[in-house]
C-alpha positions as CSV (number, residue, x, y, z in Angstrom):
1,X,7.3,36.0,-110.1
2,X,9.2,34.0,-107.5
3,X,11.7,32.8,-110.1
4,X,12.4,36.3,-111.2
5,X,12.9,37.4,-107.6
6,X,15.3,34.5,-107.0
7,X,17.3,35.3,-110.2
8,X,17.4,38.9,-109.4
9,X,18.5,38.3,-105.8
10,X,21.3,35.9,-106.9
11,X,22.6,38.5,-109.3
12,X,22.4,41.1,-106.6
13,X,24.6,39.0,-104.3
14,X,27.3,38.8,-106.9
15,X,27.8,42.5,-107.3
16,X,26.5,45.8,-105.9
17,X,24.2,47.7,-108.2
18,X,25.2,51.2,-109.3
19,X,23.3,54.1,-107.9
20,X,20.1,54.8,-109.7
21,X,18.4,58.0,-108.6
22,X,15.3,57.0,-110.4
23,X,14.7,53.9,-108.2
24,X,12.2,54.9,-105.6
25,X,12.5,53.2,-102.2
26,X,16.2,52.3,-102.6
27,X,18.7,53.3,-99.9
28,X,20.7,56.5,-100.6
29,X,23.3,55.8,-103.2
30,X,22.2,52.3,-103.9
31,X,19.5,50.7,-106.0
32,X,17.7,47.5,-105.1
33,X,17.8,46.5,-108.8
34,X,20.6,44.0,-109.5
35,X,23.1,44.7,-112.4
36,X,21.9,43.7,-115.8
37,X,18.2,44.0,-114.9
38,X,16.3,47.0,-116.2
39,X,14.5,48.9,-113.4
40,X,11.4,49.1,-115.6
41,X,11.3,45.3,-115.8
42,X,11.0,45.0,-112.0
43,X,7.4,45.1,-110.6
44,X,6.7,46.8,-107.3
45,X,6.2,43.5,-105.5
46,X,9.6,42.2,-106.8
47,X,11.2,45.5,-105.8
48,X,9.9,45.2,-102.3
49,X,11.0,41.6,-102.1
50,X,14.6,42.6,-103.2
51,X,14.7,45.4,-100.6
52,X,13.6,43.0,-97.9
53,X,16.4,40.6,-98.9
54,X,19.0,43.4,-98.6
55,X,17.6,45.0,-95.5
56,X,19.7,44.0,-92.4
57,X,17.8,42.3,-89.6
58,X,16.6,44.6,-86.9
59,X,17.3,44.3,-83.2
60,X,14.2,42.2,-82.4
61,X,15.0,39.8,-85.2
62,X,18.6,39.3,-83.9
63,X,17.5,38.6,-80.4
64,X,14.1,37.0,-80.9
65,X,15.2,33.6,-79.7
66,X,16.6,35.0,-76.5
67,X,13.6,37.2,-76.0
68,X,11.3,34.2,-76.2
69,X,13.4,32.2,-73.7
70,X,13.5,35.1,-71.2
71,X,9.7,35.6,-71.5
72,X,9.1,31.8,-71.0
73,X,11.3,31.7,-67.8
74,X,9.8,34.9,-66.6
75,X,6.3,33.6,-66.9
76,X,7.3,30.4,-65.2
77,X,8.9,32.3,-62.3
78,X,5.7,34.4,-61.9
79,X,3.5,31.4,-62.0
80,X,5.5,29.5,-59.3
81,X,6.2,32.4,-57.0
82,X,3.1,34.6,-57.2
83,X,0.1,32.7,-58.7
84,X,0.4,29.1,-57.4
85,X,1.0,30.1,-53.7
86,X,-2.3,32.0,-53.7
87,X,-4.1,29.0,-54.9
88,X,-2.4,26.4,-52.7
89,X,1.0,26.6,-51.0
90,X,1.7,23.0,-51.7
91,X,1.6,23.6,-55.5
92,X,4.9,25.3,-55.3
93,X,6.5,21.9,-54.4
94,X,5.0,20.4,-57.5
95,X,6.0,23.3,-59.8
96,X,9.2,24.9,-58.4
97,X,10.4,28.2,-59.9
98,X,13.4,28.3,-62.2
99,X,15.5,29.7,-59.4
100,X,14.9,26.5,-57.3
101,X,15.6,24.4,-60.4
102,X,18.9,26.2,-61.0
103,X,19.8,25.6,-57.3
104,X,19.1,21.9,-57.7
105,X,21.2,21.8,-60.9
106,X,24.1,23.5,-59.1
107,X,23.8,20.9,-56.3
108,X,24.0,18.1,-58.8
109,X,26.9,19.7,-60.6
110,X,28.9,20.2,-57.4
111,X,28.3,16.6,-56.3
112,X,29.2,15.2,-59.8
113,X,25.9,13.3,-60.0
114,X,24.7,15.2,-63.1
115,X,27.8,14.5,-65.1
116,X,27.9,10.9,-64.0
117,X,24.3,10.2,-65.1
118,X,24.6,12.3,-68.3
119,X,27.6,10.4,-69.5
120,X,26.0,7.0,-68.6
121,X,23.0,7.9,-70.9
122,X,25.3,9.4,-73.6
123,X,27.4,6.2,-73.7
124,X,24.4,4.0,-74.1
125,X,23.1,6.2,-76.9
126,X,26.5,6.1,-78.7
127,X,26.9,2.3,-78.4
128,X,23.3,1.7,-79.6
129,X,23.9,4.0,-82.6
130,X,27.0,2.1,-83.6
131,X,24.9,-1.1,-83.7
132,X,21.9,0.6,-85.4
133,X,24.2,1.9,-88.2
134,X,23.8,-1.5,-89.8
135,X,20.5,0.0,-91.1
136,X,22.5,2.0,-93.6
137,X,23.9,-0.9,-95.7
138,X,20.6,-2.8,-95.3
139,X,18.7,0.3,-96.6
140,X,21.1,0.7,-99.5
141,X,20.6,-2.9,-100.4
142,X,16.8,-2.7,-100.1
143,X,16.6,0.6,-102.1
144,X,18.9,-0.8,-104.8
145,X,17.5,-4.3,-105.2
146,X,13.9,-5.1,-105.6
147,X,14.6,-8.7,-104.6
148,X,16.1,-7.6,-101.3
149,X,13.2,-5.2,-100.7
150,X,10.6,-7.9,-101.3
151,X,12.6,-10.2,-98.9
152,X,13.1,-7.9,-96.0
153,X,10.3,-5.3,-96.2
154,X,7.5,-7.5,-94.8
155,X,9.6,-8.3,-91.7
156,X,10.7,-4.8,-91.0
157,X,7.2,-3.3,-91.7
158,X,5.7,-5.7,-89.2
159,X,8.3,-4.8,-86.5
160,X,8.5,-1.1,-87.2
161,X,5.1,0.0,-85.8
162,X,5.9,-1.7,-82.4
163,X,7.0,1.1,-80.1
164,X,10.5,0.6,-78.5
165,X,8.9,1.0,-75.1
166,X,6.7,-2.1,-75.7
167,X,9.9,-4.1,-75.9
168,X,11.0,-3.1,-72.3
169,X,9.5,-6.1,-70.5
170,X,11.0,-8.6,-72.9
171,X,14.3,-6.8,-72.9
172,X,14.5,-7.0,-69.1
173,X,13.8,-10.7,-69.2
174,X,16.4,-11.2,-72.0
175,X,19.2,-9.0,-70.9
176,X,18.4,-8.1,-67.2
177,X,18.6,-4.6,-65.8
178,X,21.7,-2.7,-67.1
179,X,23.3,-1.3,-70.1
180,X,22.6,-4.1,-72.6
181,X,18.8,-3.8,-72.0
182,X,18.9,0.0,-72.5
183,X,21.1,-0.3,-75.6
184,X,18.6,-2.7,-77.1
185,X,15.7,-0.3,-76.6
186,X,17.7,2.6,-78.1
187,X,18.8,0.4,-81.0
188,X,15.1,-0.2,-81.9
189,X,14.4,3.6,-81.7
190,X,17.3,4.5,-84.0
191,X,17.2,1.5,-86.5
192,X,13.9,2.0,-88.2
193,X,14.0,5.8,-88.9
194,X,17.5,5.3,-90.3
195,X,16.5,2.4,-92.4
196,X,13.4,4.1,-93.9
197,X,15.3,7.3,-94.8
198,X,18.2,5.4,-96.3
199,X,15.8,3.4,-98.6
200,X,14.0,6.7,-99.6
201,X,17.4,8.4,-100.3
202,X,18.4,5.6,-102.6
203,X,15.1,5.6,-104.5
204,X,15.2,9.4,-104.9
205,X,18.6,9.3,-106.8
206,X,18.2,10.7,-110.3
207,X,18.2,7.8,-112.7
208,X,19.9,9.8,-115.5
209,X,23.0,10.1,-113.3
210,X,23.1,6.4,-112.9
211,X,22.7,5.8,-116.6
212,X,25.4,8.3,-117.4
213,X,27.8,6.5,-115.0
214,X,27.1,3.2,-116.6
215,X,27.6,4.6,-120.1
216,X,31.0,5.8,-118.9
217,X,32.0,2.3,-117.8
218,X,31.3,2.4,-114.1
219,X,30.7,-1.0,-112.4
220,X,27.6,-1.6,-110.4
221,X,29.7,-1.4,-107.2
222,X,31.1,2.0,-108.2
223,X,27.6,3.2,-109.1
224,X,26.2,2.1,-105.7
225,X,29.1,3.3,-103.5
226,X,30.4,6.4,-105.4
227,X,27.1,7.7,-106.8
228,X,24.0,6.3,-105.1
229,X,25.4,6.4,-101.6
230,X,26.7,9.9,-101.9
231,X,23.5,11.2,-103.5
232,X,21.5,9.6,-100.7
233,X,23.6,11.0,-97.9
234,X,21.3,14.0,-97.2
235,X,18.4,11.7,-96.6
236,X,20.6,9.3,-94.6
237,X,21.7,12.1,-92.3
238,X,18.1,13.1,-91.9
239,X,17.5,9.5,-90.8
240,X,20.4,9.8,-88.3
241,X,18.9,13.0,-86.8
242,X,15.4,11.5,-86.5
243,X,16.7,8.2,-85.2
244,X,19.0,9.7,-82.6
245,X,16.0,11.8,-81.4
246,X,13.7,8.8,-81.1
247,X,16.5,6.7,-79.5
248,X,17.2,9.5,-76.9
249,X,13.5,9.4,-76.0
250,X,13.4,5.6,-75.8
251,X,16.6,5.7,-73.7
252,X,15.0,7.8,-71.0
253,X,11.9,5.5,-71.0
254,X,14.1,2.5,-70.6
255,X,16.1,4.0,-67.8
256,X,13.0,4.9,-65.9
257,X,12.2,1.2,-65.4
258,X,15.4,-0.8,-66.1
259,X,18.6,1.0,-65.1
260,X,20.6,2.0,-62.1
261,X,22.1,5.1,-63.6
262,X,21.4,7.7,-66.3
263,X,19.2,10.7,-66.6
264,X,16.0,8.6,-66.7
265,X,17.0,6.8,-63.5
266,X,17.8,10.2,-62.0
267,X,14.3,11.4,-62.7
268,X,12.7,8.3,-61.3
269,X,14.9,8.4,-58.1
270,X,14.0,12.1,-57.6
271,X,10.3,11.3,-57.9
272,X,10.5,8.8,-55.1
273,X,11.7,11.5,-52.7
274,X,9.5,14.3,-54.1
275,X,12.4,16.3,-55.5
276,X,10.6,18.0,-58.3
277,X,13.4,20.4,-58.8
278,X,15.8,17.5,-59.6
279,X,13.1,16.0,-61.9
280,X,13.0,19.2,-63.9
281,X,16.8,19.3,-63.9
282,X,16.9,15.9,-65.5
283,X,14.2,16.8,-68.0
284,X,16.0,20.0,-69.0
285,X,19.3,18.1,-69.3
286,X,17.6,15.6,-71.7
287,X,16.3,18.5,-73.8
288,X,19.6,20.4,-73.9
289,X,21.5,17.2,-74.8
290,X,19.1,16.4,-77.6
291,X,19.4,20.0,-78.9
292,X,23.2,19.9,-78.8
293,X,23.3,16.5,-80.6
294,X,21.0,17.7,-83.3
295,X,22.8,21.0,-83.8
296,X,26.1,19.1,-84.0
297,X,24.7,16.8,-86.7
298,X,23.4,19.8,-88.7
299,X,26.8,21.5,-88.5
300,X,28.6,18.3,-89.5
301,X,26.2,17.9,-92.5
302,X,26.9,21.4,-93.7
303,X,30.6,20.7,-93.7
304,X,30.3,17.3,-95.3
305,X,27.6,18.1,-97.9
306,X,28.1,21.8,-99.0
307,X,26.4,20.9,-102.3
308,X,23.1,19.9,-100.6
309,X,20.5,22.7,-100.3
310,X,18.6,20.7,-97.7
311,X,21.7,20.5,-95.4
312,X,23.0,24.0,-95.9
313,X,19.9,26.1,-95.5
């Protein structure tokens, strides 16, 4: 039934159906049955599904995300201002209300500290990603060549389960406290998700496409670069999204113990003076930055890969 609904919906998007008075449940002057499809061939379940596809979203559906955020911050404000003081007045210091967090954020914005620490973290993430991008050609090679996979896979599979955070003590001894140590930890967080997704993307390429290209005279380099790499791009971009997320989390952990700037350092410094509002500002900044980075990658993927259903949905 789902195939028939999909076909009918696709046909309905191409043109508006003529009015059919005999179609119960359809809007006035319009039938939910697409052109070329007999009304008697549509079951009631399929008719309801088509009507749901054509029905515009209601007010709640349009603003459901904002309603959820408002409800969340409202419950947080109620908890911090009304409930916690009745239990223990000191608890408000540990869980400040959103209004206090907003005041702390405004203080950091006016002083320029928030922008300074944010750009320090973002710069480390960008540099580490540039280094970690070496995982793409390595993944292409491992996915394409069984020999390369047998050669490198045992090494990478032994290193991959080690959390990036576990490398922090060694990284401090090797590189000292500073940008290089943080970039190394972020590199480890980005490299392995990007490598695994690249290998999977290469192996998932349809073999008939490769055979067709070879029959038409394409060289192995052309097949790998112009066909396999492009076909694997959706999976590679998924690896970039996952890797940047893991790298962003690893960055904050590294900055907590081995940095003199950045959002992680800001959180650690605020903890030492019991500024929980600043701690929450740093945490929210990390979350917002991660969301913006991911949404930017999704937008870029839609523009670069309009043919990929996984990227455009």
